[in-house]
N, CA, C and O atoms as a GROMACS GRO file, in nm:
protein
  572
    1MET      N    1   3.157  -2.354  -5.903
    1MET     CA    2   3.095  -2.318  -5.778
    1MET      C    3   3.194  -2.345  -5.666
    1MET      O    4   3.247  -2.455  -5.654
    2PRO      N    5   3.219  -2.242  -5.582
    2PRO     CA    6   3.317  -2.262  -5.474
    2PRO      C    7   3.260  -2.351  -5.364
    2PRO      O    8   3.139  -2.356  -5.341
    3HIS      N    9   3.348  -2.417  -5.301
    3HIS     CA   10   3.307  -2.503  -5.189
    3HIS      C   11   3.307  -2.424  -5.061
    3HIS      O   12   3.399  -2.349  -5.029
    4VAL      N   13   3.202  -2.444  -4.991
    4VAL     CA   14   3.190  -2.377  -4.862
    4VAL      C   15   3.202  -2.482  -4.753
    4VAL      O   16   3.135  -2.585  -4.754
    5ILE      N   17   3.288  -2.452  -4.661
    5ILE     CA   18   3.305  -2.544  -4.549
    5ILE      C   19   3.229  -2.489  -4.430
    5ILE      O   20   3.251  -2.376  -4.386
    6VAL      N   21   3.141  -2.569  -4.380
    6VAL     CA   22   3.061  -2.528  -4.265
    6VAL      C   23   3.108  -2.606  -4.144
    6VAL      O   24   3.112  -2.729  -4.143
    7ARG      N   25   3.142  -2.532  -4.042
    7ARG     CA   26   3.180  -2.597  -3.917
    7ARG      C   27   3.067  -2.584  -3.818
    7ARG      O   28   3.012  -2.476  -3.798
    8ARG      N   29   3.036  -2.690  -3.759
    8ARG     CA   30   2.933  -2.688  -3.656
    8ARG      C   31   3.001  -2.682  -3.521
    8ARG      O   32   3.088  -2.762  -3.487
    9THR      N   33   2.956  -2.583  -3.445
    9THR     CA   34   3.011  -2.568  -3.312
    9THR      C   35   2.899  -2.592  -3.212
    9THR      O   36   2.793  -2.529  -3.219
   10THR      N   37   2.921  -2.679  -3.123
   10THR     CA   38   2.822  -2.702  -3.020
   10THR      C   39   2.866  -2.631  -2.893
   10THR      O   40   2.982  -2.636  -2.853
   11LEU      N   41   2.770  -2.567  -2.832
   11LEU     CA   42   2.797  -2.496  -2.709
   11LEU      C   43   2.767  -2.588  -2.591
   11LEU      O   44   2.662  -2.652  -2.585
   12SER      N   45   2.859  -2.591  -2.501
   12SER     CA   46   2.837  -2.675  -2.383
   12SER      C   47   2.775  -2.591  -2.272
   12SER      O   48   2.772  -2.468  -2.280
   13GLY      N   49   2.729  -2.658  -2.173
   13GLY     CA   50   2.671  -2.589  -2.059
   13GLY      C   51   2.772  -2.498  -1.989
   13GLY      O   52   2.737  -2.391  -1.940
   14ARG      N   53   2.897  -2.542  -1.986
   14ARG     CA   54   3.001  -2.462  -1.922
   14ARG      C   55   3.028  -2.333  -1.999
   14ARG      O   56   3.053  -2.229  -1.939
   15SER      N   57   3.022  -2.339  -2.131
   15SER     CA   58   3.050  -2.218  -2.209
   15SER      C   59   2.935  -2.117  -2.198
   15SER      O   60   2.956  -1.998  -2.223
   16LEU      N   61   2.818  -2.161  -2.161
   16LEU     CA   62   2.704  -2.071  -2.145
   16LEU      C   63   2.688  -2.021  -2.002
   16LEU      O   64   2.618  -1.923  -1.979
   17LEU      N   65   2.751  -2.086  -1.910
   17LEU     CA   66   2.733  -2.052  -1.769
   17LEU      C   67   2.780  -1.910  -1.738
   17LEU      O   68   2.710  -1.835  -1.670
   18GLY      N   69   2.897  -1.873  -1.785
   18GLY     CA   70   2.951  -1.739  -1.758
   18GLY      C   71   2.860  -1.628  -1.808
   18GLY      O   72   2.824  -1.541  -1.729
   19PRO      N   73   2.822  -1.627  -1.936
   19PRO     CA   74   2.732  -1.522  -1.984
   19PRO      C   75   2.595  -1.524  -1.914
   19PRO      O   76   2.535  -1.418  -1.894
   20ALA      N   77   2.546  -1.642  -1.878
   20ALA     CA   78   2.416  -1.650  -1.810
   20ALA      C   79   2.424  -1.585  -1.672
   20ALA      O   80   2.334  -1.509  -1.634
   21VAL      N   81   2.529  -1.613  -1.598
   21VAL     CA   82   2.546  -1.554  -1.465
   21VAL      C   83   2.565  -1.404  -1.476
   21VAL      O   84   2.509  -1.328  -1.397
   22ALA      N   85   2.644  -1.361  -1.574
   22ALA     CA   86   2.665  -1.217  -1.594
   22ALA      C   87   2.533  -1.148  -1.630
   22ALA      O   88   2.506  -1.038  -1.582
   23GLY      N   89   2.452  -1.211  -1.713
   23GLY     CA   90   2.322  -1.154  -1.750
   23GLY      C   91   2.228  -1.145  -1.631
   23GLY      O   92   2.158  -1.045  -1.614
   24LEU      N   93   2.226  -1.248  -1.548
   24LEU     CA   94   2.143  -1.244  -1.427
   24LEU      C   95   2.189  -1.135  -1.331
   24LEU      O   96   2.106  -1.064  -1.273
   25ALA      N   97   2.318  -1.122  -1.313
   25ALA     CA   98   2.370  -1.020  -1.223
   25ALA      C   99   2.338  -0.880  -1.274
   25ALA      O  100   2.298  -0.793  -1.197
   26LEU      N  101   2.355  -0.860  -1.403
   26LEU     CA  102   2.324  -0.729  -1.462
   26LEU      C  103   2.175  -0.699  -1.451
   26LEU      O  104   2.136  -0.587  -1.418
   27GLY      N  105   2.091  -0.798  -1.478
   27GLY     CA  106   1.946  -0.780  -1.466
   27GLY      C  107   1.904  -0.748  -1.324
   27GLY      O  108   1.818  -0.663  -1.303
   28ALA      N  109   1.964  -0.815  -1.227
   28ALA     CA  110   1.932  -0.787  -1.086
   28ALA      C  111   1.975  -0.647  -1.047
   28ALA      O  112   1.903  -0.577  -0.976
   29ALA      N  113   2.093  -0.606  -1.093
   29ALA     CA  114   2.142  -0.471  -1.060
   29ALA      C  115   2.052  -0.364  -1.122
   29ALA      O  116   2.016  -0.267  -1.056
   30VAL      N  117   2.015  -0.382  -1.247
   30VAL     CA  118   1.927  -0.285  -1.314
   30VAL      C  119   1.790  -0.285  -1.246
   30VAL      O  120   1.732  -0.178  -1.225
   31GLY      N  121   1.738  -0.401  -1.212
   31GLY     CA  122   1.610  -0.409  -1.142
   31GLY      C  123   1.612  -0.339  -1.008
   31GLY      O  124   1.517  -0.271  -0.971
   32PHE      N  125   1.721  -0.356  -0.934
   32PHE     CA  126   1.735  -0.290  -0.805
   32PHE      C  127   1.736  -0.139  -0.821
   32PHE      O  128   1.666  -0.068  -0.749
   33VAL      N  129   1.816  -0.091  -0.916
   33VAL     CA  130   1.825   0.054  -0.938
   33VAL      C  131   1.690   0.110  -0.980
   33VAL      O  132   1.646   0.212  -0.927
   34LEU      N  133   1.623   0.045  -1.074
   34LEU     CA  134   1.492   0.092  -1.118
   34LEU      C  135   1.390   0.084  -1.006
   34LEU      O  136   1.304   0.171  -0.994
   35GLY      N  137   1.397  -0.018  -0.923
   35GLY     CA  138   1.306  -0.030  -0.810
   35GLY      C  139   1.325   0.082  -0.710
   35GLY      O  140   1.228   0.133  -0.654
   36GLU      N  141   1.450   0.120  -0.686
   36GLU     CA  142   1.478   0.230  -0.594
   36GLU      C  143   1.433   0.364  -0.650
   36GLU      O  144   1.383   0.449  -0.578
   37VAL      N  145   1.451   0.381  -0.781
   37VAL     CA  146   1.416   0.508  -0.843
   37VAL      C  147   1.267   0.519  -0.869
   37VAL      O  148   1.206   0.622  -0.840
   38LEU      N  149   1.207   0.414  -0.924
   38LEU     CA  150   1.067   0.419  -0.965
   38LEU      C  151   0.973   0.347  -0.870
   38LEU      O  152   0.851   0.362  -0.882
   39GLY      N  153   1.024   0.269  -0.778
   39GLY     CA  154   0.942   0.186  -0.692
   39GLY      C  155   0.828   0.257  -0.622
   39GLY      O  156   0.714   0.214  -0.636
   40PRO      N  157   0.854   0.363  -0.547
   40PRO     CA  158   0.744   0.430  -0.478
   40PRO      C  159   0.640   0.485  -0.574
   40PRO      O  160   0.521   0.486  -0.543
   41ARG      N  161   0.682   0.532  -0.690
   41ARG     CA  162   0.587   0.586  -0.786
   41ARG      C  163   0.511   0.476  -0.858
   41ARG      O  164   0.393   0.493  -0.891
   42ALA      N  165   0.575   0.366  -0.882
   42ALA     CA  166   0.511   0.256  -0.956
   42ALA      C  167   0.416   0.177  -0.868
   42ALA      O  168   0.337   0.098  -0.919
   43GLU      N  169   0.422   0.197  -0.736
   43GLU     CA  170   0.340   0.123  -0.642
   43GLU      C  171   0.192   0.129  -0.678
   43GLU      O  172   0.124   0.027  -0.676
   44ARG      N  173   0.141   0.248  -0.710
   44ARG     CA  174   0.000   0.263  -0.746
   44ARG      C  175  -0.016   0.350  -0.868
   44ARG      O  176  -0.128   0.388  -0.902
   45GLY      N  177   0.090   0.383  -0.932
   45GLY     CA  178   0.084   0.474  -1.046
   45GLY      C  179   0.132   0.611  -1.002
   45GLY      O  180   0.107   0.653  -0.889
   46ILE      N  181   0.197   0.680  -1.089
   46ILE     CA  182   0.257   0.808  -1.054
   46ILE      C  183   0.152   0.909  -1.011
   46ILE      O  184   0.178   0.985  -0.917
   47GLY      N  185   0.038   0.914  -1.074
   47GLY     CA  186  -0.061   1.015  -1.043
   47GLY      C  187  -0.139   0.994  -0.916
   47GLY      O  188  -0.209   1.086  -0.873
   48SER      N  189  -0.132   0.880  -0.853
   48SER     CA  190  -0.217   0.852  -0.737
   48SER      C  191  -0.149   0.879  -0.603
   48SER      O  192  -0.204   0.845  -0.499
   49ARG      N  193  -0.033   0.938  -0.603
   49ARG     CA  194   0.041   0.956  -0.478
   49ARG      C  195   0.004   1.085  -0.408
   49ARG      O  196   0.084   1.130  -0.325
   50ARG      N  197  -0.105   1.147  -0.432
   50ARG     CA  198  -0.148   1.275  -0.378
   50ARG      C  199  -0.093   1.303  -0.240
   50ARG      O  200  -0.150   1.260  -0.140
   51GLY      N  201   0.017   1.374  -0.234
   51GLY     CA  202   0.070   1.419  -0.106
   51GLY      C  203   0.158   1.318  -0.034
   51GLY      O  204   0.217   1.353   0.068
   52ARG      N  205   0.168   1.199  -0.082
   52ARG     CA  206   0.250   1.099  -0.015
   52ARG      C  207   0.394   1.115  -0.056
   52ARG      O  208   0.426   1.104  -0.175
   53SER      N  209   0.483   1.141   0.038
   53SER     CA  210   0.621   1.162   0.002
   53SER      C  211   0.708   1.039   0.028
   53SER      O  212   0.807   1.018  -0.041
   54THR      N  213   0.672   0.959   0.125
   54THR     CA  214   0.751   0.841   0.157
   54THR      C  215   0.658   0.726   0.191
   54THR      O  216   0.544   0.749   0.231
   55PRO      N  217   0.704   0.602   0.175
   55PRO     CA  218   0.620   0.488   0.212
   55PRO      C  219   0.591   0.486   0.361
   55PRO      O  220   0.662   0.547   0.440
   56ALA      N  221   0.484   0.415   0.398
   56ALA     CA  222   0.440   0.411   0.537
   56ALA      C  223   0.551   0.364   0.631
   56ALA      O  224   0.564   0.416   0.742
   57ALA      N  225   0.630   0.266   0.588
   57ALA     CA  226   0.734   0.211   0.676
   57ALA      C  227   0.844   0.311   0.706
   57ALA      O  228   0.910   0.300   0.810
   58ALA      N  229   0.865   0.410   0.619
   58ALA     CA  230   0.973   0.506   0.639
   58ALA      C  231   0.928   0.630   0.716
   58ALA      O  232   1.010   0.714   0.750
   59ARG      N  233   0.798   0.642   0.744
   59ARG     CA  234   0.746   0.760   0.813
   59ARG      C  235   0.729   0.734   0.961
   59ARG      O  236   0.714   0.620   1.005
   60SER      N  237   0.732   0.842   1.038
   60SER     CA  238   0.708   0.829   1.181
   60SER      C  239   0.558   0.809   1.204
   60SER      O  240   0.477   0.827   1.112
   61MET      N  241   0.522   0.772   1.325
   61MET     CA  242   0.381   0.752   1.358
   61MET      C  243   0.305   0.883   1.346
   61MET      O  244   0.191   0.885   1.300
   62ALA      N  245   0.367   0.992   1.388
   62ALA     CA  246   0.302   1.123   1.379
   62ALA      C  247   0.274   1.161   1.234
   62ALA      O  248   0.168   1.214   1.202
   63GLU      N  249   0.369   1.134   1.146
   63GLU     CA  250   0.350   1.165   1.003
   63GLU      C  251   0.239   1.079   0.944
   63GLU      O  252   0.159   1.126   0.862
   64LEU      N  253   0.233   0.954   0.985
   64LEU     CA  254   0.129   0.864   0.937
   64LEU      C  255  -0.009   0.915   0.978
   64LEU      O  256  -0.101   0.917   0.897
   65VAL      N  257  -0.022   0.957   1.104
   65VAL     CA  258  -0.150   1.011   1.154
   65VAL      C  259  -0.184   1.141   1.083
   65VAL      O  260  -0.299   1.163   1.045
   66GLU      N  261  -0.085   1.228   1.065
   66GLU     CA  262  -0.108   1.355   0.994
   66GLU      C  263  -0.159   1.330   0.853
   66GLU      O  264  -0.254   1.396   0.808
   67ASP      N  265  -0.098   1.236   0.783
   67ASP     CA  266  -0.142   1.204   0.647
   67ASP      C  267  -0.285   1.151   0.646
   67ASP      O  268  -0.364   1.188   0.559
   68ALA      N  269  -0.317   1.065   0.741
   68ALA     CA  270  -0.452   1.008   0.748
   68ALA      C  271  -0.554   1.117   0.778
   68ALA      O  272  -0.660   1.122   0.715
   69LEU      N  273  -0.524   1.203   0.873
   69LEU     CA  274  -0.617   1.313   0.907
   69LEU      C  275  -0.632   1.410   0.790
   69LEU      O  276  -0.742   1.460   0.765
   70ALA      N  277  -0.524   1.437   0.719
   70ALA     CA  278  -0.531   1.525   0.602
   70ALA      C  279  -0.619   1.464   0.494
   70ALA      O  280  -0.697   1.534   0.430
   71ALA      N  281  -0.608   1.334   0.474
   71ALA     CA  282  -0.690   1.267   0.374
   71ALA      C  283  -0.838   1.277   0.410
   71ALA      O  284  -0.922   1.301   0.323
   72LEU      N  285  -0.871   1.259   0.538
   72LEU     CA  286  -1.010   1.270   0.582
   72LEU      C  287  -1.061   1.413   0.569
   72LEU      O  288  -1.176   1.435   0.531
   73ALA      N  289  -0.976   1.509   0.602
   73ALA     CA  290  -1.016   1.650   0.596
   73ALA      C  291  -1.038   1.698   0.453
   73ALA      O  292  -1.119   1.787   0.429
   74GLU      N  293  -0.968   1.639   0.358
   74GLU     CA  294  -0.981   1.678   0.217
   74GLU      C  295  -1.109   1.625   0.154
   74GLU      O  296  -1.151   1.674   0.049
   75ASP      N  297  -1.172   1.526   0.215
   75ASP     CA  298  -1.292   1.466   0.159
   75ASP      C  299  -1.414   1.536   0.219
   75ASP      O  300  -1.433   1.535   0.341
   76ALA      N  301  -1.496   1.596   0.134
   76ALA     CA  302  -1.611   1.675   0.181
   76ALA      C  303  -1.711   1.592   0.261
   76ALA      O  304  -1.772   1.644   0.354
   77GLU      N  305  -1.728   1.466   0.229
   77GLU     CA  306  -1.823   1.380   0.299
   77GLU      C  307  -1.769   1.333   0.434
   77GLU      O  308  -1.846   1.315   0.528
   78LEU      N  309  -1.639   1.314   0.443
   78LEU     CA  310  -1.579   1.259   0.565
   78LEU      C  311  -1.533   1.366   0.664
   78LEU      O  312  -1.528   1.340   0.784
   79ALA      N  313  -1.500   1.483   0.616
   79ALA     CA  314  -1.445   1.589   0.702
   79ALA      C  315  -1.534   1.623   0.821
   79ALA      O  316  -1.482   1.635   0.932
   80PRO      N  317  -1.666   1.639   0.804
   80PRO     CA  318  -1.748   1.680   0.919
   80PRO      C  319  -1.775   1.568   1.020
   80PRO      O  320  -1.834   1.594   1.125
   81LEU      N  321  -1.734   1.446   0.993
   81LEU     CA  322  -1.766   1.334   1.082
   81LEU      C  323  -1.678   1.329   1.206
   81LEU      O  324  -1.713   1.262   1.304
   82GLY      N  325  -1.565   1.398   1.206
   82GLY     CA  326  -1.477   1.399   1.323
   82GLY      C  327  -1.420   1.263   1.355
   82GLY      O  328  -1.413   1.225   1.472
   83LEU      N  329  -1.380   1.189   1.254
   83LEU     CA  330  -1.325   1.056   1.276
   83LEU      C  331  -1.188   1.066   1.342
   83LEU      O  332  -1.113   1.161   1.318
   84GLU      N  333  -1.157   0.968   1.424
   84GLU     CA  334  -1.032   0.966   1.499
   84GLU      C  335  -0.934   0.870   1.434
   84GLU      O  336  -0.972   0.761   1.390
   85VAL      N  337  -0.809   0.910   1.427
   85VAL     CA  338  -0.702   0.826   1.374
   85VAL      C  339  -0.606   0.795   1.487
   85VAL      O  340  -0.550   0.886   1.549
   86ILE      N  341  -0.589   0.667   1.515
   86ILE     CA  342  -0.504   0.624   1.626
   86ILE      C  343  -0.386   0.546   1.570
   86ILE      O  344  -0.404   0.450   1.496
   87PRO      N  345  -0.264   0.587   1.606
   87PRO     CA  346  -0.147   0.513   1.559
   87PRO      C  347  -0.132   0.382   1.636
   87PRO      O  348  -0.144   0.378   1.758
   88VAL      N  349  -0.108   0.275   1.563
   88VAL     CA  350  -0.088   0.145   1.625
   88VAL      C  351   0.060   0.109   1.622
   88VAL      O  352   0.115   0.060   1.721
   89SER      N  353   0.124   0.135   1.509
   89SER     CA  354   0.268   0.114   1.494
   89SER      C  355   0.316   0.209   1.385
   89SER      O  356   0.238   0.291   1.335
   90ARG      N  357   0.443   0.198   1.348
   90ARG     CA  358   0.494   0.287   1.244
   90ARG      C  359   0.434   0.257   1.108
   90ARG      O  360   0.447   0.338   1.017
   91GLN      N  361   0.368   0.144   1.092
   91GLN     CA  362   0.308   0.110   0.965
   91GLN      C  363   0.155   0.105   0.967
   91GLN      O  364   0.094   0.093   0.861
   92VAL      N  365   0.092   0.115   1.083
   92VAL     CA  366  -0.051   0.091   1.093
   92VAL      C  367  -0.121   0.202   1.171
   92VAL      O  368  -0.074   0.245   1.277
   93VAL      N  369  -0.235   0.248   1.118
   93VAL     CA  370  -0.325   0.338   1.192
   93VAL      C  371  -0.462   0.273   1.196
   93VAL      O  372  -0.499   0.194   1.110
   94GLU      N  373  -0.539   0.310   1.299
   94GLU     CA  374  -0.677   0.263   1.312
   94GLU      C  375  -0.770   0.381   1.299
   94GLU      O  376  -0.741   0.491   1.347
   95LEU      N  377  -0.883   0.357   1.233
   95LEU     CA  378  -0.988   0.458   1.224
   95LEU      C  379  -1.095   0.426   1.326
   95LEU      O  380  -1.143   0.313   1.334
   96HIS      N  381  -1.134   0.527   1.406
   96HIS     CA  382  -1.238   0.511   1.507
   96HIS      C  383  -1.342   0.621   1.489
   96HIS      O  384  -1.310   0.732   1.447
   97GLY      N  385  -1.466   0.588   1.520
   97GLY     CA  386  -1.573   0.685   1.515
   97GLY      C  387  -1.700   0.623   1.460
   97GLY      O  388  -1.708   0.503   1.438
   98TRP      N  389  -1.800   0.709   1.438
   98TRP     CA  390  -1.930   0.666   1.389
   98TRP      C  391  -1.957   0.725   1.251
   98TRP      O  392  -1.927   0.841   1.225
   99VAL      N  393  -2.013   0.642   1.164
   99VAL     CA  394  -2.051   0.687   1.029
   99VAL      C  395  -2.196   0.647   1.004
   99VAL      O  396  -2.253   0.567   1.079
  100GLY      N  397  -2.254   0.703   0.899
  100GLY     CA  398  -2.396   0.679   0.872
  100GLY      C  399  -2.427   0.554   0.793
  100GLY      O  400  -2.541   0.507   0.795
  101SER      N  401  -2.330   0.499   0.723
  101SER     CA  402  -2.358   0.380   0.641
  101SER      C  403  -2.231   0.299   0.619
  101SER      O  404  -2.119   0.345   0.644
  102ARG      N  405  -2.251   0.178   0.572
  102ARG     CA  406  -2.137   0.093   0.540
  102ARG      C  407  -2.056   0.152   0.426
  102ARG      O  408  -1.933   0.139   0.422
  103ALA      N  409  -2.124   0.217   0.332
  103ALA     CA  410  -2.054   0.277   0.218
  103ALA      C  411  -1.958   0.386   0.266
  103ALA      O  412  -1.846   0.397   0.215
  104VAL      N  413  -2.001   0.468   0.363
  104VAL     CA  414  -1.915   0.574   0.416
  104VAL      C  415  -1.800   0.512   0.494
  104VAL      O  416  -1.687   0.562   0.489
  105ARG      N  417  -1.827   0.404   0.566
  105ARG     CA  418  -1.723   0.332   0.641
  105ARG      C  419  -1.614   0.285   0.545
  105ARG      O  420  -1.495   0.304   0.570
  106THR      N  421  -1.656   0.223   0.436
  106THR     CA  422  -1.561   0.173   0.336
  106THR      C  423  -1.487   0.288   0.269
  106THR      O  424  -1.366   0.280   0.247
  107ARG      N  425  -1.559   0.395   0.238
  107ARG     CA  426  -1.498   0.511   0.173
  107ARG      C  427  -1.388   0.571   0.260
  107ARG      O  428  -1.280   0.604   0.210
  108ALA      N  429  -1.414   0.584   0.389
  108ALA     CA  430  -1.314   0.641   0.480
  108ALA      C  431  -1.186   0.557   0.479
  108ALA      O  432  -1.076   0.610   0.472
  109ALA      N  433  -1.202   0.427   0.488
  109ALA     CA  434  -1.084   0.339   0.488
  109ALA      C  435  -1.008   0.349   0.357
  109ALA      O  436  -0.885   0.350   0.356
  110ARG      N  437  -1.080   0.356   0.246
  110ARG     CA  438  -1.013   0.366   0.116
  110ARG      C  439  -0.941   0.498   0.098
  110ARG      O  440  -0.831   0.503   0.044
  111VAL      N  441  -1.004   0.606   0.143
  111VAL     CA  442  -0.942   0.739   0.131
  111VAL      C  443  -0.812   0.744   0.212
  111VAL      O  444  -0.710   0.795   0.163
  112VAL      N  445  -0.814   0.693   0.333
  112VAL     CA  446  -0.695   0.693   0.417
  112VAL      C  447  -0.591   0.597   0.361
  112VAL      O  448  -0.472   0.630   0.358
  113ALA      N  449  -0.634   0.480   0.317
  113ALA     CA  450  -0.539   0.382   0.263
  113ALA      C  451  -0.469   0.436   0.138
  113ALA      O  452  -0.351   0.407   0.116
  114ALA      N  453  -0.539   0.513   0.057
  114ALA     CA  454  -0.477   0.570  -0.062
  114ALA      C  455  -0.366   0.668  -0.025
  114ALA      O  456  -0.271   0.686  -0.102
  115ARG      N  457  -0.377   0.729   0.092
  115ARG     CA  458  -0.276   0.827   0.133
  115ARG      C  459  -0.161   0.761   0.209
  115ARG      O  460  -0.045   0.794   0.184
  116VAL      N  461  -0.191   0.669   0.300
  116VAL     CA  462  -0.087   0.616   0.389
  116VAL      C  463  -0.034   0.480   0.347
  116VAL      O  464   0.071   0.439   0.396
  117GLY      N  465  -0.100   0.410   0.261
  117GLY     CA  466  -0.054   0.278   0.219
  117GLY      C  467  -0.162   0.174   0.242
  117GLY      O  468  -0.233   0.180   0.342
  118THR      N  469  -0.175   0.081   0.151
  118THR     CA  470  -0.287  -0.013   0.155
  118THR      C  471  -0.288  -0.105   0.276
  118THR      O  472  -0.395  -0.143   0.323
  119ASP      N  473  -0.172  -0.142   0.327
  119ASP     CA  474  -0.168  -0.233   0.441
  119ASP      C  475  -0.160  -0.159   0.574
  119ASP      O  476  -0.129  -0.218   0.677
  120SER      N  477  -0.188  -0.030   0.572
  120SER     CA  478  -0.162   0.051   0.690
  120SER      C  479  -0.286   0.096   0.764
  120SER      O  480  -0.274   0.174   0.858
  121VAL      N  481  -0.406   0.051   0.726
  121VAL     CA  482  -0.528   0.101   0.787
  121VAL      C  483  -0.611  -0.013   0.844
  121VAL      O  484  -0.642  -0.110   0.774
  122THR      N  485  -0.646  -0.001   0.971
  122THR     CA  486  -0.740  -0.094   1.034
  122THR      C  487  -0.869  -0.016   1.054
  122THR      O  488  -0.871   0.085   1.124
  123ASN      N  489  -0.976  -0.063   0.993
  123ASN     CA  490  -1.103   0.009   0.996
  123ASN      C  491  -1.186  -0.038   1.115
  123ASN      O  492  -1.240  -0.148   1.115
  124ARG      N  493  -1.196   0.047   1.217
  124ARG     CA  494  -1.276   0.019   1.336
  124ARG      C  495  -1.396   0.114   1.344
  124ARG      O  496  -1.451   0.136   1.452
  125LEU      N  497  -1.435   0.169   1.230
  125LEU     CA  498  -1.549   0.261   1.228
  125LEU      C  499  -1.678   0.183   1.252
  125LEU      O  500  -1.693   0.069   1.205
  126LEU      N  501  -1.770   0.244   1.324
  126LEU     CA  502  -1.898   0.181   1.354
  126LEU      C  503  -2.008   0.251   1.274
  126LEU      O  504  -2.002   0.372   1.250
  127VAL      N  505  -2.108   0.174   1.235
  127VAL     CA  506  -2.218   0.226   1.154
  127VAL      C  507  -2.339   0.250   1.244
  127VAL      O  508  -2.386   0.158   1.312
  128ARG      N  509  -2.389   0.374   1.243
  128ARG     CA  510  -2.509   0.408   1.322
  128ARG      C  511  -2.628   0.329   1.267
  128ARG      O  512  -2.646   0.316   1.146
  129GLY      N  513  -2.709   0.278   1.360
  129GLY     CA  514  -2.826   0.201   1.319
  129GLY      C  515  -2.798   0.053   1.307
  129GLY      O  516  -2.890  -0.028   1.305
  130GLU      N  517  -2.670   0.016   1.298
  130GLU     CA  518  -2.633  -0.126   1.293
  130GLU      C  519  -2.552  -0.164   1.416
  130GLU      O  520  -2.591  -0.252   1.494
  131ASP      N  521  -2.439  -0.098   1.433
  131ASP     CA  522  -2.350  -0.133   1.544
  131ASP      C  523  -2.403  -0.084   1.678
  131ASP      O  524  -2.377  -0.148   1.780
  132ASP      N  525  -2.475   0.027   1.681
  132ASP     CA  526  -2.528   0.075   1.808
  132ASP      C  527  -2.652  -0.005   1.851
  132ASP      O  528  -2.688  -0.001   1.968
  133ALA      N  529  -2.715  -0.074   1.761
  133ALA     CA  530  -2.829  -0.160   1.795
  133ALA      C  531  -2.784  -0.280   1.877
  133ALA      O  532  -2.864  -0.336   1.952
  134LEU      N  533  -2.659  -0.320   1.864
  134LEU     CA  534  -2.608  -0.434   1.938
  134LEU      C  535  -2.568  -0.397   2.081
  134LEU      O  536  -2.562  -0.485   2.167
  135ALA      N  537  -2.539  -0.271   2.107
  135ALA     CA  538  -2.491  -0.230   2.240
  135ALA      C  539  -2.585  -0.267   2.353
  135ALA      O  540  -2.537  -0.323   2.452
  136PRO      N  541  -2.717  -0.240   2.348
  136PRO     CA  542  -2.806  -0.279   2.458
  136PRO      C  543  -2.810  -0.430   2.479
  136PRO      O  544  -2.815  -0.476   2.593
  137ALA      N  545  -2.806  -0.506   2.373
  137ALA     CA  546  -2.807  -0.652   2.386
  137ALA      C  547  -2.680  -0.701   2.455
  137ALA      O  548  -2.686  -0.794   2.535
  138LEU      N  549  -2.569  -0.641   2.425
  138LEU     CA  550  -2.443  -0.680   2.489
  138LEU      C  551  -2.444  -0.643   2.637
  138LEU      O  552  -2.388  -0.716   2.718
  139ASP      N  553  -2.507  -0.531   2.673
  139ASP     CA  554  -2.515  -0.491   2.814
  139ASP      C  555  -2.597  -0.591   2.894
  139ASP      O  556  -2.562  -0.620   3.008
  140ILE      N  557  -2.703  -0.644   2.836
  140ILE     CA  558  -2.788  -0.742   2.904
  140ILE      C  559  -2.710  -0.871   2.926
  140ILE      O  560  -2.718  -0.932   3.032
  141LEU      N  561  -2.633  -0.913   2.824
  141LEU     CA  562  -2.559  -1.036   2.835
  141LEU      C  563  -2.447  -1.027   2.939
  141LEU      O  564  -2.415  -1.127   3.004
  142SER      N  565  -2.387  -0.911   2.954
  142SER     CA  566  -2.276  -0.898   3.048
  142SER      C  567  -2.323  -0.878   3.191
  142SER      O  568  -2.242  -0.887   3.283
  143ALA      N  569  -2.451  -0.850   3.213
  143ALA     CA  570  -2.501  -0.826   3.350
  143ALA      C  571  -2.522  -0.953   3.425
  143ALA      O  572  -2.564  -0.949   3.541
   0.00000   0.00000   0.00000
């Protein structure tokens, strides 16, 4: 039976440092490239970007408002309400107007947010029968 000589080699922290740093750098570079290529699509899934071409931060205020109005116009329940979209900044729009229920109020904000970006919508819609009931009471208090 032949003799086999086994050498044990121990790896030191210094010998592992170079490959570890190279692996981290390569991983960061690949992650950056994939984020740039797939990032906007991966944000909410490729199929949910209906009409959105660029993120909210990269669009002008006019484009943001156009996208929000288009989203409202495409929804059969929201289109006839004549809701107003007001630009606040390059990343934020506000919804103004009156709706018939809290569910419609929430739906409008979700429809617009799906088009312009989740952090880009401030919902200032008022619900008929709830918010208008407070108006006379507020007038009495301010007099």
